[in-house]
C-alpha positions as semicolon CSV with decimal commas, in nm:
position;residue;x (nm);y (nm);z (nm)
1;M;-2,007;-4,303;-2,133
2;R;-2,091;-3,977;-2,305
3;R;-2,433;-4,121;-2,391
4;L;-2,496;-4,231;-2,032
5;C;-2,393;-3,889;-1,905
6;A;-2,623;-3,721;-2,151
7;I;-2,920;-3,949;-2,070
8;G;-2,874;-3,915;-1,698
9;G;-2,821;-3,541;-1,721
10;V;-2,482;-3,561;-1,547
11;S;-2,198;-3,344;-1,672
12;R;-1,862;-3,498;-1,760
13;C;-1,699;-3,301;-1,476
14;G;-1,963;-3,414;-1,227
15;Y;-1,926;-3,778;-1,333
16;Y;-1,551;-3,787;-1,272
17;K;-1,589;-3,599;-0,945
18;H;-1,835;-3,863;-0,825
19;L;-1,615;-4,143;-0,956
20;H;-1,311;-4,024;-0,758
21;Q;-1,477;-3,879;-0,449
22;D;-1,346;-4,163;-0,231
23;S;-0,999;-4,169;-0,382
24;P;-0,695;-4,171;-0,149
25;K;-0,611;-3,813;-0,246
26;Q;-0,956;-3,683;-0,151
27;L;-0,943;-3,865;0,181
28;E;-0,593;-3,731;0,240
29;D;-0,705;-3,374;0,166
30;Q;-0,988;-3,419;0,415
31;E;-0,742;-3,541;0,677
32;I;-0,519;-3,242;0,612
33;R;-0,821;-3,013;0,632
34;N;-0,920;-3,152;0,972
35;T;-0,564;-3,117;1,100
36;I;-0,549;-2,755;0,982
37;L;-0,883;-2,680;1,146
38;I;-0,767;-2,818;1,482
39;L;-0,439;-2,625;1,463
40;Q;-0,609;-2,299;1,372
41;E;-0,869;-2,335;1,648
42;N;-0,596;-2,410;1,903
43;H;-0,392;-2,110;1,792
44;Y;-0,675;-1,862;1,729
45;F;-0,638;-1,868;1,348
46;S;-0,293;-1,709;1,365
47;I;-0,101;-1,954;1,144
48;G;-0,019;-1,872;0,784
49;Y;0,004;-2,136;0,513
50;R;0,385;-2,145;0,511
51;K;0,415;-2,232;0,881
52;M;0,103;-2,445;0,859
53;G;0,275;-2,676;0,608
54;T;0,551;-2,759;0,857
55;M;0,306;-2,808;1,144
56;V;0,078;-3,037;0,939
57;E;0,375;-3,252;0,840
58;K;0,466;-3,294;1,208
59;E;0,110;-3,382;1,303
60;T;0,034;-3,626;1,018
61;G;0,379;-3,751;0,926
62;Q;0,302;-3,671;0,562
63;K;0,481;-3,422;0,340
64;C;0,251;-3,151;0,209
65;G;0,345;-2,889;-0,048
66;K;0,287;-2,524;0,041
67;K;0,065;-2,472;-0,262
68;R;-0,152;-2,763;-0,154
69;I;-0,179;-2,635;0,202
70;R;-0,265;-2,290;0,073
71;R;-0,535;-2,433;-0,156
72;I;-0,696;-2,640;0,119
73;M;-0,691;-2,346;0,360
74;K;-0,845;-2,117;0,099
75;E;-1,114;-2,366;-0,009
76;N;-1,220;-2,427;0,354
77;N;-1,186;-2,069;0,478
78;L;-0,908;-2,165;0,720
79;Q;-0,670;-1,881;0,637
80;S;-0,489;-1,680;0,900
81;T;-0,652;-1,360;1,020
82;V;-0,320;-1,202;1,124
83;R;-0,189;-0,932;0,892
84;A;-0,443;-0,995;0,622
85;K;-0,350;-0,883;0,272
86;K;-0,421;-0,517;0,204
87;Y;-0,463;-0,571;-0,169
88;S;-0,586;-0,849;-0,395
89;D;-0,355;-1,110;-0,548
90;E;-0,386;-0,929;-0,883
91;V;-0,254;-0,604;-0,732
92;Y;0,040;-0,781;-0,572
93;A;0,115;-0,952;-0,906
94;R;0,117;-0,615;-1,083
95;R;0,351;-0,474;-0,819
96;R;0,593;-0,763;-0,862
97;K;0,592;-0,710;-1,238
98;M;0,644;-0,338;-1,192
99;K;0,953;-0,398;-0,976
100;E;1,092;-0,634;-1,237
101;D;1,068;-0,362;-1,504
102;L;1,268;-0,084;-1,338
103;P;1,416;0,216;-1,521
104;P;1,797;0,220;-1,557
105;D;2,041;0,437;-1,365
106;L;2,124;0,714;-1,613
107;I;2,354;0,906;-1,377
108;H;2,585;0,645;-1,224
109;R;2,684;0,884;-0,944
110;N;2,801;1,152;-1,190
111;F;2,615;1,445;-1,035
112;F;2,712;1,699;-1,297
113;A;2,519;1,888;-1,565
114;L;2,646;2,131;-1,828
115;E;2,309;2,295;-1,893
116;P;2,032;2,419;-1,665
117;H;1,699;2,236;-1,643
118;K;1,824;1,917;-1,807
119;L;1,926;1,688;-1,522
120;F;1,745;1,675;-1,188
121;V;1,762;1,472;-0,868
122;E;1,479;1,407;-0,626
123;D;1,443;1,274;-0,272
124;I;1,221;1,273;0,038
125;T;1,331;1,365;0,388
126;Y;1,134;1,373;0,711
127;L;1,066;1,683;0,922
128;P;0,998;1,598;1,290
129;C;0,725;1,815;1,448
130;I;0,534;1,818;1,776
131;E;0,205;1,726;1,613
132;Q;0,334;1,469;1,365
133;T;0,617;1,392;1,125
134;M;0,601;1,587;0,801
135;Y;0,772;1,493;0,475
136;L;0,960;1,716;0,231
137;N;0,998;1,600;-0,128
138;S;1,230;1,820;-0,331
139;I;1,380;1,833;-0,680
140;A;1,717;1,999;-0,743
141;D;1,895;2,096;-1,065
142;L;2,240;1,937;-1,096
143;F;2,357;2,231;-1,306
144;N;2,369;2,473;-1,014
145;G;2,221;2,290;-0,716
146;E;1,907;2,504;-0,724
147;L;1,607;2,355;-0,548
148;V;1,353;2,414;-0,824
149;A;1,046;2,236;-0,685
150;F;0,931;2,103;-0,349
151;K;0,622;1,994;-0,160
152;I;0,558;1,925;0,209
153;S;0,297;1,672;0,321
154;D;0,189;1,475;0,626
155;S;0,187;1,156;0,415
156;I;0,474;0,991;0,233
157;N;0,283;0,869;-0,072
158;S;0,273;0,893;-0,450
159;K;0,066;1,213;-0,439
160;L;0,348;1,394;-0,264
161;C;0,582;1,293;-0,546
162;T;0,344;1,365;-0,834
163;D;0,258;1,707;-0,689
164;T;0,629;1,791;-0,678
165;V;0,680;1,685;-1,040
166;N;0,380;1,896;-1,144
167;E;0,542;2,188;-0,964
168;L;0,862;2,124;-1,161
169;A;0,666;2,130;-1,488
170;K;0,534;2,478;-1,398
171;V;0,873;2,639;-1,336
172;I;1,081;2,510;-1,630
173;E;1,020;2,583;-1,997
174;T;0,984;2,222;-2,108
175;T;1,004;1,876;-1,958
176;E;1,076;1,710;-2,293
177;G;1,381;1,486;-2,257
178;V;1,453;1,596;-1,899
179;V;1,621;1,334;-1,678
180;L;1,488;1,296;-1,322
181;H;1,693;1,074;-1,091
182;C;1,560;0,931;-0,763
183;D;1,610;0,634;-0,536
184;N;1,432;0,300;-0,551
185;G;1,165;0,393;-0,296
186;S;0,809;0,261;-0,327
187;T;0,665;0,611;-0,375
188;Y;0,875;0,661;-0,687
189;L;0,779;0,319;-0,821
190;S;0,405;0,384;-0,803
191;Y;0,199;0,369;-1,122
192;A;0,075;0,727;-1,074
193;Y;0,428;0,868;-1,050
194;R;0,569;0,673;-1,342
195;E;0,271;0,745;-1,565
196;L;0,304;1,118;-1,493
197;L;0,669;1,114;-1,599
198;K;0,568;0,942;-1,923
199;E;0,301;1,203;-1,990
200;L;0,554;1,483;-1,938
201;H;0,819;1,299;-2,146
202;I;1,058;1,295;-1,850
203;R;1,320;1,021;-1,852
204;M;1,324;0,843;-1,518
205;S;1,657;0,740;-1,367
206;L;1,669;0,507;-1,069
207;G;1,934;0,434;-0,810
208;Y;1,939;0,137;-0,575
209;T;1,747;0,115;-0,248
210;G;1,952;0,174;0,064
211;I;2,263;0,298;-0,118
212;C;2,294;0,666;-0,032
213;Y;2,580;0,724;-0,276
214;D;2,347;0,663;-0,572
215;N;2,166;0,986;-0,482
216;A;2,442;1,157;-0,283
217;S;2,373;1,510;-0,406
218;M;2,015;1,506;-0,273
219;E;2,125;1,338;0,049
220;S;2,370;1,627;0,089
221;L;2,100;1,886;0,026
222;N;1,868;1,723;0,278
223;G;2,154;1,730;0,529
224;I;2,203;2,101;0,468
225;I;1,833;2,168;0,525
226;K;1,835;1,967;0,848
227;T;2,154;2,131;0,981
228;E;2,146;2,493;0,864
229;C;1,770;2,537;0,863
230;L;1,641;2,332;1,157
231;Y;1,923;2,231;1,395
232;N;2,093;2,573;1,395
233;R;1,765;2,754;1,446
234;F;1,581;2,537;1,696
235;G;1,853;2,309;1,834
236;K;1,929;1,954;1,722
237;T;1,785;1,793;2,035
238;Q;1,466;1,997;2,012
239;V;1,413;1,896;1,650
240;K;1,499;1,527;1,688
241;N;1,275;1,494;1,996
242;K;0,983;1,660;1,814
243;R;0,964;1,968;2,032
244;V;0,912;2,220;1,752
245;S;0,566;2,295;1,615
246;K;0,465;2,202;1,263
247;K;0,394;2,564;1,179
248;D;0,744;2,675;1,281
249;V;0,917;2,387;1,101
250;I;0,734;2,439;0,772
251;S;0,782;2,815;0,786
252;A;1,155;2,772;0,851
253;V;1,198;2,525;0,562
254;I;1,017;2,748;0,311
255;E;1,219;3,050;0,423
256;F;1,547;2,858;0,404
257;I;1,482;2,722;0,053
258;K;1,436;3,077;-0,073
259;F;1,760;3,181;0,102
260;Y;1,942;2,873;-0,031
261;N;1,843;2,944;-0,391
262;T;1,889;3,322;-0,405
263;I;2,141;3,429;-0,139
264;R;2,352;3,142;0,002
265;P;2,687;3,143;-0,190
266;K;2,836;2,818;-0,316
267;E;3,209;2,774;-0,355
268;R;3,185;2,555;-0,664
269;L;2,977;2,827;-0,833
270;G;3,238;3,096;-0,775
271;F;3,063;3,198;-0,451
272;L;2,742;3,284;-0,633
273;S;2,400;3,165;-0,527
274;P;2,235;2,901;-0,751
275;V;1,996;3,154;-0,905
276;E;2,273;3,411;-0,962
277;F;2,485;3,146;-1,132
278;R;2,198;3,037;-1,358
279;L;2,119;3,393;-1,460
280;Q;2,483;3,460;-1,544
281;N;2,509;3,132;-1,739
282;P;2,170;3,084;-1,907
283;K;2,319;2,862;-2,177
284;G;2,518;2,651;-1,934
285;I;2,869;2,788;-1,969
286;Y;3,065;2,655;-1,672
287;P;3,341;2,870;-1,519
288;A;3,697;2,744;-1,494
289;I;3,672;2,729;-1,116
290;I;3,527;2,377;-1,117
291;K;3,793;2,223;-1,347
292;G;3,613;1,893;-1,389
293;K;3,494;1,883;-1,029
294;T;3,157;1,712;-1,004
295;A;2,876;1,828;-0,779
296;A;3,054;1,780;-0,448
297;M;2,860;1,612;-0,170
298;E;2,996;1,849;0,090
299;D;2,860;2,164;-0,076
300;F;2,580;2,071;-0,310
């Protein structure tokens, strides 16, 4: 057979394709293809391969695997045009692998640090404005609750997070061995964010998605910003209904963060502000007032 193929100039693959072109499987694939075409035309190409498998089985009375349906649809350009994929299959595969290789939770809800600039928490909160919703990403030191770095953006993306981390790197002496804890949000799982932490030798700690207690200290800080900074100044209804301008909201947040760090007293710090406490305890000597009390959620 090899000799015949060579003499006739037909490849081995082409020979077997010709030999089996009228096989039951090929005819069955063609029947499935025609059924899919009719269904897509009748429904304006709105059916995905998962639902298509069920519909083809009802029409033909034959069981068809989802992978087979997907292959036939792809080979014959019969795929759904509704909610087309934003990225290629390779990108989605990399994202799945990235989510399978998540950093561990190094804090386990113990929001307490004995030294400054060693253990940080990070989170994003939204700031409603007339023009649009803005987003505040902030990083706080668990030693004294000081908000050491923050960025405000109109987009909740990886750049907002990487810019905040770069700001952190500017204000502390070294990032070597620093632990940065955040939730399991997509922005913190991005390649850009995780690669930046590796470059800065920052150890990433990750809580679970949707469990506020895994990042309770930052949730508390965001609540303080919303209440004391925005609701008390502009009114809760005004803020929630987006009746305050972006300029006023951003200005108020920046002003409040400075007040929070340098003036606002904290009971667990002996009624000192975070900066005052850090300056009085540069080596991380904790006063007896806390007596084992962790960073309380009610007064972070």
